[in-house]
C-alpha positions as CSV (number, residue, x, y, z in Angstrom):
1,M,143.5,204.4,189.0
2,S,146.0,203.5,192.1
3,S,148.8,205.1,192.8
4,L,152.6,203.6,192.1
5,P,155.2,203.1,194.8
6,S,157.1,206.8,195.1
7,T,160.3,204.8,193.3
8,S,158.4,204.9,190.1
9,S,158.8,207.7,187.3
10,S,155.3,208.7,187.3
11,S,152.9,209.0,190.1
12,I,149.8,207.5,188.2
13,S,150.0,204.7,187.0
14,R,149.8,204.3,183.5
15,K,147.3,202.5,180.7
16,K,149.1,199.8,178.1
17,Y,148.5,201.7,175.4
18,D,148.7,206.0,175.1
19,V,146.6,206.0,171.8
20,F,144.0,204.3,170.1
21,L,143.8,204.7,166.2
22,S,140.0,204.5,164.5
23,F,140.3,205.2,161.4
24,R,139.1,203.3,157.8
25,G,141.9,201.5,156.4
26,E,141.2,201.8,152.4
27,D,141.0,205.8,152.7
28,T,144.1,206.7,154.9
29,R,146.0,203.5,156.3
30,K,148.6,204.5,153.7
31,N,149.0,208.1,153.9
32,F,148.1,210.1,156.5
33,I,147.5,207.7,159.3
34,D,150.8,205.9,158.4
35,H,152.6,209.6,158.7
36,L,150.7,210.0,162.1
37,Y,151.3,206.9,163.4
38,D,155.5,207.3,162.9
39,A,154.9,211.0,164.5
40,L,153.4,209.2,167.7
41,K,155.6,206.5,168.1
42,R,159.3,209.5,167.7
43,S,157.7,211.5,170.2
44,G,157.3,208.0,172.8
45,I,153.5,207.3,172.7
46,V,152.4,204.0,173.1
47,T,149.9,204.0,169.6
48,F,147.5,200.7,169.4
49,R,147.6,200.8,165.4
50,D,145.7,197.4,164.1
51,D,147.3,195.0,162.0
52,P,145.9,195.4,157.6
53,K,145.8,191.6,158.1
54,L,142.7,192.3,160.7
55,D,140.7,194.0,158.2
56,A,140.3,190.3,156.0
57,G,137.1,189.4,158.4
58,E,133.7,191.4,158.9
59,E,133.2,190.9,162.8
60,I,135.7,192.9,164.4
61,P,137.9,191.0,166.9
62,P,138.0,190.9,170.3
63,Q,141.5,192.3,170.6
64,L,140.6,195.2,169.0
65,L,138.1,195.9,171.9
66,R,140.6,194.7,174.5
67,A,143.1,197.6,172.7
68,I,141.1,200.1,173.5
69,Q,139.7,199.5,176.9
70,Q,143.1,199.3,177.3
71,S,144.3,202.4,176.2
72,W,144.4,206.4,177.8
73,C,142.5,208.2,174.4
74,S,141.4,207.5,171.5
75,V,142.6,209.5,167.9
76,I,139.7,208.8,165.7
77,V,140.0,210.1,162.1
78,F,136.9,210.2,160.0
79,S,137.4,210.1,156.6
80,R,135.0,210.2,153.6
81,T,134.2,206.3,153.9
82,Y,134.5,206.0,157.6
83,A,130.9,205.1,158.0
84,F,130.9,203.2,155.4
85,S,132.5,200.6,157.6
86,S,130.6,198.4,160.2
87,W,134.1,198.1,161.5
88,C,134.9,201.5,162.2
89,L,131.2,202.0,163.6
90,E,131.9,199.1,166.0
91,E,135.2,200.4,167.0
92,L,133.3,203.5,168.1
93,A,130.5,202.4,169.3
94,E,132.9,200.9,172.3
95,I,134.9,203.9,172.1
96,V,132.0,205.7,173.4
97,Q,131.1,203.5,175.7
98,Q,134.4,203.3,177.4
99,K,134.3,207.5,177.6
100,N,130.8,207.4,179.4
101,E,131.6,204.7,181.8
102,K,135.3,204.9,182.7
103,G,136.6,208.5,181.5
104,H,138.2,207.5,178.1
105,K,139.4,210.6,176.2
106,V,138.2,211.1,172.6
107,F,140.1,213.2,170.6
108,P,138.4,213.7,166.4
109,I,140.5,214.2,163.4
110,F,138.1,215.7,160.4
111,Y,140.2,214.8,156.8
112,D,138.5,216.3,154.8
113,V,134.6,215.6,156.1
114,D,132.2,218.2,157.4
115,P,131.4,217.0,161.1
116,S,128.0,218.4,160.7
117,D,127.4,215.6,157.9
118,L,128.6,213.6,160.6
119,R,126.6,215.3,163.0
120,K,123.2,215.6,161.3
121,Q,124.3,212.2,159.4
122,K,123.8,213.3,156.0
123,E,125.5,212.8,152.7
124,K,127.7,210.3,152.7
125,V,126.7,209.3,156.0
126,E,123.2,208.6,155.0
127,E,124.3,206.3,152.5
128,A,126.1,204.6,154.6
129,F,123.7,203.9,157.0
130,A,121.4,203.3,154.8
131,K,123.4,200.7,154.1
132,H,124.1,199.0,156.9
133,E,120.0,199.2,157.9
134,E,119.2,197.0,154.9
135,R,122.2,194.9,155.8
136,Y,121.4,194.6,159.8
137,M,117.4,194.7,159.5
138,D,117.3,192.5,162.1
139,D,119.7,194.2,165.0
140,K,117.9,197.6,165.1
141,E,119.7,198.2,168.5
142,K,123.0,198.1,166.7
143,I,122.4,200.3,164.1
144,L,121.0,202.7,167.0
145,R,124.3,202.1,169.4
146,W,126.2,203.5,165.8
147,R,124.3,206.3,165.5
148,N,124.6,207.4,168.7
149,A,128.0,206.7,168.6
150,L,128.7,208.8,165.7
151,T,126.4,212.0,167.2
152,Q,128.3,212.0,170.4
153,V,131.4,212.4,168.8
154,A,131.0,215.1,166.4
155,N,130.1,216.9,168.9
156,I,133.3,217.1,170.1
157,K,135.9,219.7,169.7
158,G,138.1,218.0,167.2
159,W,140.9,218.9,164.7
160,H,140.5,219.4,161.1
161,L,142.6,219.3,158.2
162,N,141.2,221.8,156.1
163,N,144.0,222.6,153.1
164,R,146.7,222.6,155.8
165,H,149.6,220.2,154.6
166,E,149.7,217.1,156.5
167,S,153.1,217.2,157.8
168,E,152.4,220.6,160.0
169,F,148.6,219.6,160.9
170,I,150.1,216.3,162.2
171,G,153.0,218.2,164.5
172,D,150.4,220.0,165.5
173,V,148.6,216.9,166.6
174,V,151.2,215.2,168.1
175,R,151.9,218.5,170.8
176,K,148.5,218.1,171.4
177,I,148.3,214.5,172.9
178,S,151.5,215.2,174.2
179,A,150.7,218.2,176.2
180,K,147.7,216.3,177.2
181,L,149.5,213.3,178.5
182,C,151.9,215.0,180.1
183,Q,148.7,216.8,182.7
184,A,147.2,212.8,183.0
185,Y,150.4,211.8,183.7
186,P,152.8,214.2,185.9
187,I,156.4,212.8,186.4
188,V,157.7,213.2,189.6
189,H,161.5,212.4,190.4
190,D,162.4,213.4,194.1
191,E,165.7,212.6,194.0
192,L,166.8,215.1,191.6
193,V,166.1,218.4,192.6
194,G,164.1,220.9,190.8
195,I,164.2,218.5,187.2
196,S,160.2,218.5,187.0
197,S,159.4,222.0,186.6
198,R,162.6,221.6,183.8
199,L,160.7,218.1,182.0
200,E,157.7,220.2,181.9
201,E,159.1,223.1,180.3
202,L,160.6,221.2,178.0
203,H,157.2,219.0,177.4
């Protein structure tokens, strides 16, 4: 990343978005994702969430892939039917590519799913891939890319909802992402003596 002029409040140029949210709409859009998105926004974290109207198509729109590329990190909410969505898996593959090539940060949330089911691709995930393999039988490379992406992200230490209250859980997630962002984009105030240490303490 290129350095900004000293008159800027940040010593490192920021991405267009802080967070890209990846999720299966029908599982979580109207509850968990809605609350998480609002909590991130209230904390000043610039978050991309896809428009519900985009779900109508089968092919992932280019603007979604661009949004991933323009984000500092992705928060992936793995829900029970996440792997059934070819759209979600295509997003996931792009996220992993950005992680491996550009250092894009990835934070998985396991929302009532077992990470080992994702890693080993069994139970619901196995059922989902059986459908994908039938549908994309002429594109085995696509399926392999999805499988590899899922395995990679499921191996990242993430956050587990388990039996916790969602509001408390979301608060923890937002605080952790905020702290990571503060480390990535340190605030520099050359004209205000002693303010930086106080801001760090506040964050």
